[in-house]
Legacy VTK file of the C-alpha trace (Angstrom):
# vtk DataFile Version 3.0
C-alpha trace
ASCII
DATASET POLYDATA
POINTS 382 float
24.388 -8.253 -61.546
28.417 -9.131 -61.892
28.661 -13.012 -61.911
30.868 -14.782 -59.090
33.802 -15.230 -62.451
33.670 -11.541 -63.253
34.684 -10.672 -59.365
37.638 -13.400 -59.524
38.867 -11.736 -62.535
38.766 -8.263 -61.175
40.710 -9.889 -58.068
43.066 -11.313 -60.598
43.779 -7.857 -62.127
44.620 -6.418 -58.685
48.257 -7.696 -59.054
51.268 -6.723 -57.648
52.269 -5.047 -61.064
49.188 -3.192 -61.223
49.866 -1.785 -57.584
53.269 -0.742 -58.711
52.311 1.066 -61.831
49.654 2.822 -59.400
52.219 3.875 -56.859
54.353 5.405 -59.941
51.331 7.449 -61.278
50.946 8.777 -57.662
54.416 9.672 -57.382
54.139 11.778 -60.663
51.060 13.340 -59.504
52.551 14.405 -56.008
48.888 15.731 -54.955
47.666 15.694 -51.541
45.609 12.859 -52.442
48.286 10.747 -53.972
50.152 11.165 -50.451
46.769 9.745 -48.598
46.732 7.039 -51.019
50.469 6.016 -50.800
50.122 6.062 -46.949
47.204 3.811 -47.208
49.119 1.262 -49.745
51.494 1.357 -46.949
49.425 -1.719 -45.358
49.704 -3.753 -48.442
51.011 -7.473 -47.514
53.459 -7.306 -50.588
56.904 -6.516 -49.596
57.570 -4.982 -52.904
54.509 -2.838 -52.928
55.253 -1.482 -49.659
58.701 -0.791 -50.396
57.648 1.229 -53.542
55.249 3.016 -51.558
58.021 4.197 -49.076
60.429 4.996 -51.754
57.596 7.116 -53.235
56.674 9.047 -50.081
60.531 9.782 -49.376
60.651 11.120 -52.985
57.675 13.682 -52.317
59.467 14.588 -49.042
58.292 18.037 -47.332
54.952 18.090 -48.719
53.760 14.779 -47.015
55.220 15.525 -43.362
52.196 16.269 -41.913
50.051 13.430 -43.590
52.798 11.274 -42.025
52.544 12.624 -38.591
48.819 12.030 -38.770
49.523 8.531 -40.115
51.497 7.778 -36.845
48.262 7.736 -35.088
46.453 5.343 -37.705
44.656 2.383 -36.120
46.828 0.008 -38.741
49.847 -1.048 -36.886
52.018 -1.483 -40.270
50.800 1.731 -41.295
52.175 3.403 -38.314
55.514 1.787 -38.603
56.558 2.682 -41.886
55.043 6.255 -41.306
57.707 6.568 -38.454
60.152 5.034 -40.753
59.787 7.340 -43.525
59.602 10.312 -41.363
62.693 9.528 -39.847
64.679 9.345 -43.333
63.358 12.774 -44.169
65.661 14.012 -41.600
66.018 17.703 -40.373
62.759 18.992 -42.061
60.611 16.814 -39.622
61.918 18.341 -36.549
59.745 21.326 -35.831
56.453 19.252 -36.927
57.467 16.444 -34.776
58.041 18.747 -31.598
54.875 20.143 -32.144
53.391 16.451 -32.411
54.563 15.178 -29.011
51.629 17.335 -27.588
49.257 15.572 -30.305
45.897 14.252 -28.499
46.616 10.759 -30.237
49.078 8.377 -28.085
50.412 6.744 -31.006
51.187 9.948 -32.610
53.003 11.108 -29.328
54.985 7.975 -28.874
56.499 7.754 -32.250
57.148 11.725 -32.606
59.520 11.080 -29.415
61.316 8.044 -30.899
61.829 9.611 -34.287
63.257 12.912 -32.740
65.609 10.382 -30.481
66.838 9.021 -33.997
67.356 12.327 -35.312
69.510 13.086 -32.332
72.377 15.806 -32.463
70.142 18.301 -34.760
67.246 18.400 -32.163
69.208 20.652 -29.994
68.777 24.162 -31.517
65.205 23.907 -32.255
64.406 22.428 -28.421
66.563 24.777 -27.035
65.020 27.894 -28.769
61.672 26.382 -27.584
63.300 26.411 -24.121
64.333 30.170 -24.208
61.809 31.764 -26.432
58.596 30.057 -26.100
55.851 30.449 -23.467
55.086 27.727 -20.806
53.624 24.950 -22.887
56.118 24.816 -25.682
58.938 24.965 -23.041
57.331 22.092 -21.188
56.876 20.465 -24.279
60.669 20.699 -25.216
61.817 19.529 -21.800
59.226 16.668 -22.172
60.995 15.405 -25.397
64.601 15.652 -23.998
63.738 13.571 -20.702
61.618 10.972 -23.111
64.657 10.614 -25.060
66.813 10.300 -22.053
68.898 7.440 -23.645
70.032 9.557 -26.522
70.251 12.956 -24.669
73.435 11.968 -23.213
74.797 11.030 -26.487
73.612 14.379 -27.791
74.654 16.725 -25.226
78.211 15.211 -24.906
78.961 15.490 -28.899
77.398 19.213 -28.719
79.857 20.070 -25.758
82.723 18.813 -28.138
82.023 21.144 -30.674
83.821 24.599 -30.865
80.815 26.720 -31.363
80.328 28.535 -27.977
76.552 29.102 -28.642
76.068 25.128 -28.792
77.962 24.801 -25.256
75.266 27.282 -24.045
72.523 25.442 -25.251
73.811 22.028 -24.216
74.379 23.272 -20.656
70.945 25.012 -20.533
69.324 21.653 -21.318
71.494 19.956 -18.875
70.244 22.727 -16.111
66.566 22.026 -17.442
66.794 18.573 -17.159
67.723 18.384 -13.767
68.166 14.930 -12.263
67.948 13.390 -15.978
71.351 15.174 -16.607
73.172 14.124 -13.713
74.259 10.490 -15.193
75.544 11.956 -18.578
77.001 14.728 -17.043
79.207 12.644 -14.592
80.311 10.445 -17.437
81.416 13.613 -19.030
84.008 14.337 -16.081
85.787 11.467 -17.822
85.871 12.990 -21.369
89.653 13.815 -22.765
88.475 17.181 -23.705
89.554 19.398 -20.505
86.879 22.135 -21.747
84.277 19.333 -21.984
85.100 18.171 -18.225
85.104 21.783 -17.247
81.632 22.535 -17.996
80.235 19.065 -17.043
81.609 20.336 -13.428
79.902 23.709 -13.914
76.681 21.939 -14.551
76.810 19.839 -11.908
77.281 22.622 -9.614
74.310 24.403 -10.875
72.119 20.875 -10.365
73.016 21.379 -6.555
71.421 18.776 -4.122
70.173 16.368 -6.795
73.545 15.473 -7.612
74.899 14.780 -4.054
74.255 11.133 -4.289
75.873 10.599 -7.827
78.611 12.544 -7.056
79.522 10.803 -3.825
79.349 7.470 -6.071
81.670 8.963 -8.702
84.642 9.263 -6.038
84.730 5.327 -6.183
85.907 6.079 -10.022
88.948 4.726 -10.881
89.827 7.596 -12.657
91.783 10.029 -10.285
90.526 12.877 -11.900
86.839 12.254 -11.596
87.265 11.502 -7.562
89.071 14.622 -7.012
86.400 16.638 -9.234
83.572 14.859 -7.594
85.003 15.724 -4.117
85.690 19.128 -4.796
82.360 19.546 -6.189
80.723 17.835 -3.210
82.796 20.575 -1.034
81.037 23.582 -2.352
77.334 22.251 -2.101
76.772 23.875 0.811
75.027 22.576 4.299
72.507 19.947 2.462
76.160 18.005 1.487
77.116 17.908 5.224
75.198 14.925 6.368
75.472 12.701 3.179
79.158 13.132 3.320
79.534 12.138 7.078
77.297 9.030 6.078
79.643 8.608 3.148
82.544 8.179 5.839
81.107 4.927 6.930
81.149 3.543 3.143
82.713 0.277 2.687
84.625 1.669 -0.294
87.904 3.226 0.777
87.845 5.654 -2.210
84.520 7.131 -1.429
85.252 7.675 2.573
88.703 9.468 1.415
86.775 11.410 -0.752
83.915 12.381 1.564
86.980 13.620 4.063
88.269 15.277 1.477
85.048 17.019 0.815
84.438 17.918 4.217
87.718 19.072 5.106
87.484 21.574 2.254
84.331 22.784 2.958
83.877 26.470 4.215
80.482 26.619 5.885
80.016 28.106 9.248
77.561 25.229 10.518
80.055 22.404 9.549
81.897 22.530 12.950
78.697 22.003 14.473
77.980 18.853 12.530
81.601 17.406 13.327
81.017 17.997 17.161
78.199 15.723 16.941
80.130 13.388 14.790
82.842 12.952 17.350
79.703 10.927 19.431
78.758 9.058 16.227
78.554 5.270 16.621
80.921 4.270 13.705
84.405 4.858 14.683
85.138 5.974 10.995
83.084 8.772 11.472
84.575 9.720 15.045
88.208 9.706 13.453
87.355 11.772 10.757
85.636 14.493 12.597
88.126 14.910 14.808
90.944 15.284 12.013
88.749 17.559 9.989
88.235 19.722 13.282
91.953 19.905 13.614
91.969 21.975 10.118
89.276 24.206 10.531
89.853 27.852 11.750
86.592 27.707 14.042
87.333 24.559 15.808
88.141 26.510 19.275
83.773 25.493 20.143
84.963 22.161 19.549
87.771 21.675 22.185
85.811 20.465 24.914
84.583 17.458 22.832
87.832 16.729 21.333
88.856 16.693 25.183
86.352 14.201 25.973
87.095 12.167 22.515
90.681 11.842 24.182
89.162 8.899 26.284
87.570 7.005 23.187
87.697 3.637 23.264
89.416 3.563 19.820
93.247 4.307 19.591
92.861 6.299 16.432
90.099 8.551 17.312
92.139 9.571 20.619
95.208 10.467 18.396
93.522 12.287 15.854
91.902 14.270 18.728
95.157 14.744 20.333
96.373 16.002 16.958
93.257 18.074 16.549
93.900 19.990 19.933
97.458 20.588 19.328
96.405 22.456 15.873
93.713 24.212 17.568
95.945 25.728 20.154
93.872 25.832 23.468
96.177 25.337 26.319
93.603 24.120 28.430
93.828 20.779 26.675
97.566 20.191 28.152
96.458 18.355 31.285
94.296 15.685 29.443
97.008 15.309 27.007
99.725 15.017 29.737
97.468 12.748 31.282
96.926 10.295 28.509
100.596 10.504 27.543
101.345 8.236 30.284
98.633 5.781 29.667
98.746 5.470 25.791
101.305 2.759 24.312
104.295 3.438 22.111
102.679 3.830 18.891
100.414 6.618 20.226
103.398 8.541 22.194
104.921 10.397 19.605
101.407 11.895 18.323
100.610 12.770 21.838
104.028 14.783 22.208
103.668 16.578 18.919
100.260 17.938 20.138
102.073 18.974 23.322
104.922 20.557 21.637
102.556 22.502 19.617
100.779 23.868 22.534
104.108 25.126 23.908
105.014 22.069 26.474
109.032 22.026 26.985
110.701 19.173 25.782
112.312 18.627 29.201
108.613 18.108 30.457
107.811 15.763 27.547
110.944 13.663 28.218
109.882 13.002 31.864
106.476 11.892 30.935
107.560 9.886 28.010
109.825 8.215 30.190
107.290 7.218 32.525
104.984 6.275 29.393
108.078 4.189 27.840
108.574 2.195 30.930
105.233 0.638 30.783
105.785 -0.758 27.443
LINES 1 383
382 0 1 2 3 4 5 6 7 8 9 10 11 12 13 14 15 16 17 18 19 20 21 22 23 24 25 26 27 28 29 30 31 32 33 34 35 36 37 38 39 40 41 42 43 44 45 46 47 48 49 50 51 52 53 54 55 56 57 58 59 60 61 62 63 64 65 66 67 68 69 70 71 72 73 74 75 76 77 78 79 80 81 82 83 84 85 86 87 88 89 90 91 92 93 94 95 96 97 98 99 100 101 102 103 104 105 106 107 108 109 110 111 112 113 114 115 116 117 118 119 120 121 122 123 124 125 126 127 128 129 130 131 132 133 134 135 136 137 138 139 140 141 142 143 144 145 146 147 148 149 150 151 152 153 154 155 156 157 158 159 160 161 162 163 164 165 166 167 168 169 170 171 172 173 174 175 176 177 178 179 180 181 182 183 184 185 186 187 188 189 190 191 192 193 194 195 196 197 198 199 200 201 202 203 204 205 206 207 208 209 210 211 212 213 214 215 216 217 218 219 220 221 222 223 224 225 226 227 228 229 230 231 232 233 234 235 236 237 238 239 240 241 242 243 244 245 246 247 248 249 250 251 252 253 254 255 256 257 258 259 260 261 262 263 264 265 266 267 268 269 270 271 272 273 274 275 276 277 278 279 280 281 282 283 284 285 286 287 288 289 290 291 292 293 294 295 296 297 298 299 300 301 302 303 304 305 306 307 308 309 310 311 312 313 314 315 316 317 318 319 320 321 322 323 324 325 326 327 328 329 330 331 332 333 334 335 336 337 338 339 340 341 342 343 344 345 346 347 348 349 350 351 352 353 354 355 356 357 358 359 360 361 362 363 364 365 366 367 368 369 370 371 372 373 374 375 376 377 378 379 380 381
Protein backbone atom coordinates (compact mmCIF):
# COMPACT_ATOMS: atom_id res chain seq x y z
CA UNK A 1 0.00 0.00 0.00
CA UNK A 2 1.34 3.44 -0.98
CA UNK A 3 2.14 5.80 1.85
CA UNK A 4 0.66 9.25 2.24
CA UNK A 5 4.07 10.75 1.50
CA UNK A 6 4.25 8.77 -1.75
CA UNK A 7 0.94 10.30 -2.92
CA UNK A 8 2.25 13.71 -2.01
CA UNK A 9 5.33 13.10 -4.12
CA UNK A 10 3.16 11.99 -7.07
CA UNK A 11 1.06 15.12 -6.82
CA UNK A 12 4.15 17.24 -6.67
CA UNK A 13 5.31 15.63 -9.93
CA UNK A 14 2.08 16.74 -11.59
CA UNK A 15 3.51 20.19 -12.14
CA UNK A 16 2.65 22.76 -14.75
CA UNK A 17 5.85 21.88 -16.65
CA UNK A 18 4.85 18.23 -16.78
CA UNK A 19 1.42 19.14 -18.16
CA UNK A 20 2.94 21.37 -20.81
CA UNK A 21 5.22 18.54 -21.92
CA UNK A 22 2.21 16.24 -22.13
CA UNK A 23 0.41 18.78 -24.34
CA UNK A 24 3.41 18.89 -26.71
CA UNK A 25 3.34 15.11 -26.98
CA UNK A 26 -0.40 15.07 -27.67
CA UNK A 27 0.02 17.74 -30.36
CA UNK A 28 2.73 15.66 -32.07
CA UNK A 29 0.50 12.58 -31.97
CA UNK A 30 -2.65 14.29 -33.40
CA UNK A 31 -4.83 11.22 -32.82
CA UNK A 32 -8.52 11.24 -31.89
CA UNK A 33 -7.51 10.19 -28.38
CA UNK A 34 -5.02 13.08 -28.23
CA UNK A 35 -7.79 15.52 -29.15
CA UNK A 36 -10.05 14.18 -26.40
CA UNK A 37 -7.25 14.48 -23.84
CA UNK A 38 -6.45 18.03 -24.94
CA UNK A 39 -10.13 18.99 -24.66
CA UNK A 40 -10.17 17.49 -21.16
CA UNK A 41 -7.14 19.64 -20.30
CA UNK A 42 -9.15 22.79 -21.11
CA UNK A 43 -10.64 22.67 -17.62
CA UNK A 44 -7.21 22.94 -15.94
CA UNK A 45 -6.82 25.72 -13.38
CA UNK A 46 -3.49 26.88 -14.80
CA UNK A 47 -3.75 29.66 -17.36
CA UNK A 48 -0.54 28.54 -19.09
CA UNK A 49 -1.80 24.96 -19.39
CA UNK A 50 -5.17 25.93 -20.85
CA UNK A 51 -3.50 28.40 -23.22
CA UNK A 52 -1.15 25.67 -24.47
CA UNK A 53 -4.07 23.24 -24.92
CA UNK A 54 -6.05 25.87 -26.88
CA UNK A 55 -3.10 26.57 -29.20
CA UNK A 56 -2.55 22.83 -29.73
CA UNK A 57 -6.21 22.26 -30.67
CA UNK A 58 -6.10 25.20 -33.06
CA UNK A 59 -2.97 23.76 -34.71
CA UNK A 60 -4.57 20.32 -35.08
CA UNK A 61 -7.35 22.08 -37.01
CA UNK A 62 -9.94 20.26 -39.13
CA UNK A 63 -9.75 16.82 -37.56
CA UNK A 64 -10.94 18.00 -34.16
CA UNK A 65 -14.03 20.01 -35.23
CA UNK A 66 -16.59 17.32 -34.37
CA UNK A 67 -14.95 16.69 -30.98
CA UNK A 68 -14.93 20.40 -30.22
CA UNK A 69 -18.61 20.71 -31.18
CA UNK A 70 -19.41 17.86 -28.81
CA UNK A 71 -17.38 19.68 -26.17
CA UNK A 72 -19.78 22.62 -26.49
CA UNK A 73 -22.17 20.47 -24.49
CA UNK A 74 -19.68 19.45 -21.79
CA UNK A 75 -20.86 19.76 -18.18
CA UNK A 76 -17.79 21.84 -17.40
CA UNK A 77 -18.40 25.51 -18.17
CA UNK A 78 -14.72 26.22 -18.83
CA UNK A 79 -14.47 23.44 -21.40
CA UNK A 80 -17.59 24.75 -23.16
CA UNK A 81 -16.20 28.27 -23.21
CA UNK A 82 -12.77 27.32 -24.59
CA UNK A 83 -14.23 24.88 -27.14
CA UNK A 84 -16.36 27.72 -28.51
CA UNK A 85 -13.32 30.00 -28.61
CA UNK A 86 -11.27 27.45 -30.57
CA UNK A 87 -14.08 26.79 -33.07
CA UNK A 88 -14.44 30.50 -33.74
CA UNK A 89 -10.68 30.62 -34.48
CA UNK A 90 -10.88 27.73 -36.96
CA UNK A 91 -13.00 29.87 -39.32
CA UNK A 92 -15.02 28.89 -42.38
CA UNK A 93 -14.32 25.16 -42.21
CA UNK A 94 -16.52 24.96 -39.12
CA UNK A 95 -19.61 26.51 -40.74
CA UNK A 96 -21.25 23.39 -42.16
CA UNK A 97 -20.75 21.31 -38.97
CA UNK A 98 -22.01 24.20 -36.85
CA UNK A 99 -25.11 24.57 -39.01
CA UNK A 100 -25.81 20.91 -38.32
CA UNK A 101 -25.09 21.42 -34.63
CA UNK A 102 -27.82 24.07 -34.33
CA UNK A 103 -30.26 21.14 -34.28
CA UNK A 104 -28.27 19.20 -31.66
CA UNK A 105 -30.21 17.66 -28.77
CA UNK A 106 -27.92 19.37 -26.23
CA UNK A 107 -29.03 22.98 -25.55
CA UNK A 108 -25.46 24.10 -24.80
CA UNK A 109 -24.32 22.85 -28.21
CA UNK A 110 -27.20 24.64 -29.93
CA UNK A 111 -26.56 27.89 -28.06
CA UNK A 112 -22.81 28.01 -28.67
CA UNK A 113 -23.16 26.94 -32.32
CA UNK A 114 -25.43 29.90 -33.03
CA UNK A 115 -23.07 32.31 -31.26
CA UNK A 116 -20.05 31.04 -33.21
CA UNK A 117 -21.88 31.37 -36.53
CA UNK A 118 -22.75 34.88 -35.49
CA UNK A 119 -19.06 35.67 -34.94
CA UNK A 120 -18.05 34.16 -38.29
CA UNK A 121 -20.54 36.51 -39.93
CA UNK A 122 -20.27 37.23 -43.66
CA UNK A 123 -19.12 33.79 -44.77
CA UNK A 124 -22.18 32.10 -43.30
CA UNK A 125 -24.37 33.55 -46.05
CA UNK A 126 -23.59 31.16 -48.88
CA UNK A 127 -24.02 27.85 -47.01
CA UNK A 128 -27.13 29.10 -45.28
CA UNK A 129 -28.63 30.25 -48.57
CA UNK A 130 -27.72 26.95 -50.19
CA UNK A 131 -29.64 25.25 -47.40
CA UNK A 132 -32.59 27.55 -48.00
CA UNK A 133 -32.61 26.86 -51.72
CA UNK A 134 -31.73 23.20 -52.03
CA UNK A 135 -32.46 21.47 -48.75
CA UNK A 136 -35.52 19.72 -47.45
CA UNK A 137 -37.79 21.28 -44.86
CA UNK A 138 -35.71 20.48 -41.78
CA UNK A 139 -32.47 21.95 -43.11
CA UNK A 140 -34.29 24.96 -44.53
CA UNK A 141 -35.97 25.68 -41.21
CA UNK A 142 -32.66 25.23 -39.43
CA UNK A 143 -31.04 27.82 -41.69
CA UNK A 144 -33.82 30.30 -41.05
CA UNK A 145 -33.60 29.59 -37.35
CA UNK A 146 -29.89 30.40 -37.35
CA UNK A 147 -30.38 33.65 -39.22
CA UNK A 148 -33.12 34.70 -36.84
CA UNK A 149 -31.05 33.84 -33.79
CA UNK A 150 -28.07 35.81 -35.06
CA UNK A 151 -30.34 38.78 -35.62
CA UNK A 152 -27.89 41.31 -34.20
CA UNK A 153 -25.32 40.36 -36.82
CA UNK A 154 -27.76 39.66 -39.67
CA UNK A 155 -28.02 43.36 -40.40
CA UNK A 156 -24.26 43.79 -40.74
CA UNK A 157 -23.75 40.58 -42.71
CA UNK A 158 -26.51 41.13 -45.26
CA UNK A 159 -25.82 44.81 -45.80
CA UNK A 160 -22.17 44.01 -46.43
CA UNK A 161 -23.31 41.38 -48.92
CA UNK A 162 -25.41 43.96 -50.75
CA UNK A 163 -22.33 46.12 -51.22
CA UNK A 164 -20.49 43.43 -53.17
CA UNK A 165 -20.55 43.47 -56.96
CA UNK A 166 -21.46 39.80 -57.27
CA UNK A 167 -25.12 39.63 -58.34
CA UNK A 168 -25.42 36.09 -56.99
CA UNK A 169 -24.53 37.36 -53.53
CA UNK A 170 -27.16 40.08 -53.93
CA UNK A 171 -29.74 37.45 -54.78
CA UNK A 172 -28.69 35.40 -51.78
CA UNK A 173 -28.94 38.35 -49.42
CA UNK A 174 -32.35 39.40 -50.72
CA UNK A 175 -33.59 35.82 -50.49
CA UNK A 176 -32.58 35.75 -46.84
CA UNK A 177 -34.21 39.11 -46.22
CA UNK A 178 -37.47 37.87 -47.74
CA UNK A 179 -37.33 34.57 -45.84
CA UNK A 180 -36.65 36.32 -42.56
CA UNK A 181 -39.82 38.37 -42.80
CA UNK A 182 -40.24 40.88 -39.98
CA UNK A 183 -36.71 40.14 -38.70
CA UNK A 184 -35.33 41.84 -41.82
CA UNK A 185 -37.38 45.03 -41.79
CA UNK A 186 -35.16 47.13 -39.53
CA UNK A 187 -31.92 46.43 -41.45
CA UNK A 188 -33.68 47.00 -44.75
CA UNK A 189 -34.99 50.37 -43.62
CA UNK A 190 -31.48 51.23 -42.44
CA UNK A 191 -30.29 50.25 -45.92
CA UNK A 192 -32.47 53.00 -47.39
CA UNK A 193 -29.85 55.42 -46.09
CA UNK A 194 -26.98 53.56 -47.73
CA UNK A 195 -24.82 55.76 -49.95
CA UNK A 196 -24.92 53.15 -52.72
CA UNK A 197 -27.92 53.62 -55.07
CA UNK A 198 -28.01 49.92 -55.92
CA UNK A 199 -28.16 48.88 -52.26
CA UNK A 200 -30.98 51.36 -51.61
CA UNK A 201 -32.98 50.06 -54.57
CA UNK A 202 -32.56 46.43 -53.52
CA UNK A 203 -33.68 47.34 -50.01
CA UNK A 204 -36.77 49.02 -51.48
CA UNK A 205 -37.61 45.95 -53.54
CA UNK A 206 -37.20 43.63 -50.57
CA UNK A 207 -39.38 45.82 -48.33
CA UNK A 208 -42.09 45.81 -50.96
CA UNK A 209 -41.95 42.01 -51.08
CA UNK A 210 -42.34 41.84 -47.30
CA UNK A 211 -45.69 43.59 -47.69
CA UNK A 212 -47.98 44.10 -44.70
CA UNK A 213 -45.28 43.39 -42.11
CA UNK A 214 -43.33 46.46 -43.18
CA UNK A 215 -46.16 49.03 -42.98
CA UNK A 216 -45.58 50.15 -39.40
CA UNK A 217 -41.77 50.45 -39.71
CA UNK A 218 -42.09 52.23 -43.05
CA UNK A 219 -44.55 54.67 -41.52
CA UNK A 220 -42.05 55.39 -38.77
CA UNK A 221 -39.32 55.79 -41.41
CA UNK A 222 -41.24 58.74 -42.85
CA UNK A 223 -40.01 60.74 -39.86
CA UNK A 224 -36.38 60.26 -40.94
CA UNK A 225 -34.12 63.29 -41.29
CA UNK A 226 -33.06 61.85 -44.65
CA UNK A 227 -35.23 63.23 -47.49
CA UNK A 228 -34.64 60.19 -49.67
CA UNK A 229 -35.71 57.78 -46.94
CA UNK A 230 -38.92 59.71 -46.30
CA UNK A 231 -39.78 59.77 -49.97
CA UNK A 232 -39.02 56.09 -50.62
CA UNK A 233 -40.94 55.01 -47.52
CA UNK A 234 -44.00 56.98 -48.68
CA UNK A 235 -43.74 55.63 -52.23
CA UNK A 236 -43.49 52.04 -50.99
CA UNK A 237 -46.47 52.51 -48.71
CA UNK A 238 -48.46 53.81 -51.68
CA UNK A 239 -47.88 50.45 -53.38
CA UNK A 240 -48.85 48.25 -50.43
CA UNK A 241 -52.50 47.89 -51.34
CA UNK A 242 -55.68 47.95 -49.28
CA UNK A 243 -54.11 46.75 -46.04
CA UNK A 244 -52.03 49.98 -45.92
CA UNK A 245 -55.00 52.35 -46.22
CA UNK A 246 -56.23 52.34 -42.61
CA UNK A 247 -52.70 52.59 -41.10
CA UNK A 248 -52.01 55.52 -43.41
CA UNK A 249 -55.28 57.24 -42.50
CA UNK A 250 -54.33 56.79 -38.84
CA UNK A 251 -50.90 58.23 -39.62
CA UNK A 252 -52.61 61.46 -40.69
CA UNK A 253 -53.17 62.07 -36.97
CA UNK A 254 -49.53 61.51 -36.01
CA UNK A 255 -47.85 64.26 -34.00
CA UNK A 256 -44.87 64.15 -36.36
CA UNK A 257 -45.44 66.49 -39.28
CA UNK A 258 -43.23 64.48 -41.66
CA UNK A 259 -45.27 61.34 -41.01
CA UNK A 260 -48.51 63.22 -41.69
CA UNK A 261 -47.11 64.66 -44.93
CA UNK A 262 -45.78 61.27 -45.98
CA UNK A 263 -49.06 59.51 -45.22
CA UNK A 264 -50.99 62.00 -47.32
CA UNK A 265 -48.47 61.64 -50.13
CA UNK A 266 -48.73 57.84 -49.98
CA UNK A 267 -52.53 57.90 -50.04
CA UNK A 268 -52.55 60.47 -52.82
CA UNK A 269 -50.38 58.22 -54.99
CA UNK A 270 -52.14 54.97 -54.19
CA UNK A 271 -53.96 53.33 -57.07
CA UNK A 272 -56.50 51.16 -55.30
CA UNK A 273 -60.14 50.99 -56.30
CA UNK A 274 -61.36 50.96 -52.67
CA UNK A 275 -59.38 53.99 -51.54
CA UNK A 276 -62.13 56.45 -52.48
CA UNK A 277 -64.59 54.60 -50.26
CA UNK A 278 -62.19 54.88 -47.33
CA UNK A 279 -61.62 58.59 -48.02
CA UNK A 280 -65.37 59.25 -48.07
CA UNK A 281 -65.53 57.71 -44.61
CA UNK A 282 -62.51 59.84 -43.68
CA UNK A 283 -64.55 63.01 -44.41
CA UNK A 284 -66.54 62.22 -41.25
CA UNK A 285 -63.57 61.38 -39.05
CA UNK A 286 -63.48 63.15 -35.65
CA UNK A 287 -59.92 64.37 -36.26
CA UNK A 288 -59.84 67.46 -38.48
CA UNK A 289 -56.51 66.43 -40.01
CA UNK A 290 -58.03 63.24 -41.40
CA UNK A 291 -61.01 65.20 -42.80
CA UNK A 292 -58.68 67.79 -44.36
CA UNK A 293 -56.45 65.23 -46.04
CA UNK A 294 -59.36 63.04 -47.16
CA UNK A 295 -60.94 66.01 -48.95
CA UNK A 296 -57.64 67.05 -50.54
CA UNK A 297 -56.86 63.53 -51.81
CA UNK A 298 -60.38 63.08 -53.20
CA UNK A 299 -59.81 66.15 -55.33
CA UNK A 300 -56.78 64.44 -56.92
CA UNK A 301 -58.45 61.11 -57.76
CA UNK A 302 -60.09 60.20 -61.05
CA UNK A 303 -62.86 58.14 -59.44
CA UNK A 304 -64.10 60.75 -56.96
CA UNK A 305 -67.45 61.47 -58.62
CA UNK A 306 -69.13 59.21 -56.07
CA UNK A 307 -67.71 61.45 -53.33
CA UNK A 308 -69.44 64.61 -54.52
CA UNK A 309 -72.42 64.39 -52.14
CA UNK A 310 -70.16 63.87 -49.11
CA UNK A 311 -67.83 66.67 -50.20
CA UNK A 312 -70.83 69.00 -50.51
CA UNK A 313 -71.76 68.08 -46.93
CA UNK A 314 -68.14 68.80 -45.93
CA UNK A 315 -68.66 72.41 -47.11
CA UNK A 316 -70.53 72.85 -43.82
CA UNK A 317 -67.72 71.41 -41.69
CA UNK A 318 -66.92 73.33 -38.52
CA UNK A 319 -63.28 73.61 -39.61
CA UNK A 320 -62.42 76.25 -42.21
CA UNK A 321 -59.53 74.28 -43.76
CA UNK A 322 -61.74 71.24 -44.22
CA UNK A 323 -64.34 73.44 -45.96
CA UNK A 324 -61.69 74.95 -48.23
CA UNK A 325 -60.22 71.55 -49.15
CA UNK A 326 -63.71 70.21 -49.89
CA UNK A 327 -64.38 73.24 -52.12
CA UNK A 328 -61.13 72.74 -54.03
CA UNK A 329 -61.87 69.02 -54.44
CA UNK A 330 -65.31 69.76 -55.87
CA UNK A 331 -63.76 72.20 -58.32
CA UNK A 332 -61.27 69.57 -59.52
CA UNK A 333 -63.92 66.83 -59.77
CA UNK A 334 -66.01 69.13 -61.97
CA UNK A 335 -69.56 68.15 -61.00
CA UNK A 336 -71.82 71.20 -61.55
CA UNK A 337 -74.33 70.18 -58.88
CA UNK A 338 -71.84 71.53 -56.35
CA UNK A 339 -72.28 75.10 -57.72
CA UNK A 340 -75.29 76.16 -55.56
CA UNK A 341 -73.61 75.07 -52.31
CA UNK A 342 -70.29 76.65 -53.28
CA UNK A 343 -72.08 79.88 -54.20
CA UNK A 344 -73.89 79.85 -50.89
CA UNK A 345 -70.77 79.47 -48.76
CA UNK A 346 -69.03 82.13 -50.84
CA UNK A 347 -71.41 84.64 -49.20
CA UNK A 348 -70.56 83.32 -45.72
CA UNK A 349 -66.81 82.67 -45.80
CA UNK A 350 -64.24 85.19 -44.64
CA UNK A 351 -61.71 86.94 -46.83
CA UNK A 352 -59.03 84.23 -46.62
CA UNK A 353 -61.36 81.55 -47.96
CA UNK A 354 -63.04 83.53 -50.75
CA UNK A 355 -60.29 83.08 -53.31
CA UNK A 356 -60.22 79.30 -52.85
CA UNK A 357 -63.98 79.00 -53.33
CA UNK A 358 -63.89 81.37 -56.32
CA UNK A 359 -61.22 79.17 -57.90
CA UNK A 360 -63.44 76.10 -57.47
CA UNK A 361 -66.42 77.88 -59.03
CA UNK A 362 -64.32 79.07 -61.96
CA UNK A 363 -63.29 75.48 -62.67
CA UNK A 364 -66.98 74.60 -62.63
CA UNK A 365 -67.67 77.21 -65.32
CA UNK A 366 -69.18 80.05 -63.25
CA UNK A 367 -68.60 83.36 -65.00
CA UNK A 368 -66.33 86.06 -63.69
CA UNK A 369 -69.24 88.54 -63.55
CA UNK A 370 -71.30 86.24 -61.37
CA UNK A 371 -68.36 85.64 -59.09
CA UNK A 372 -67.68 89.35 -58.73
CA UNK A 373 -71.25 89.91 -57.56
CA UNK A 374 -71.01 87.22 -54.91
CA UNK A 375 -67.55 88.28 -53.87
CA UNK A 376 -68.66 91.87 -53.34
CA UNK A 377 -71.42 90.85 -51.01
CA UNK A 378 -68.98 88.61 -49.16
CA UNK A 379 -66.30 91.26 -48.86
CA UNK A 380 -68.85 93.79 -47.65
CA UNK A 381 -69.18 91.72 -44.50
CA UNK A 382 -65.47 91.84 -43.77
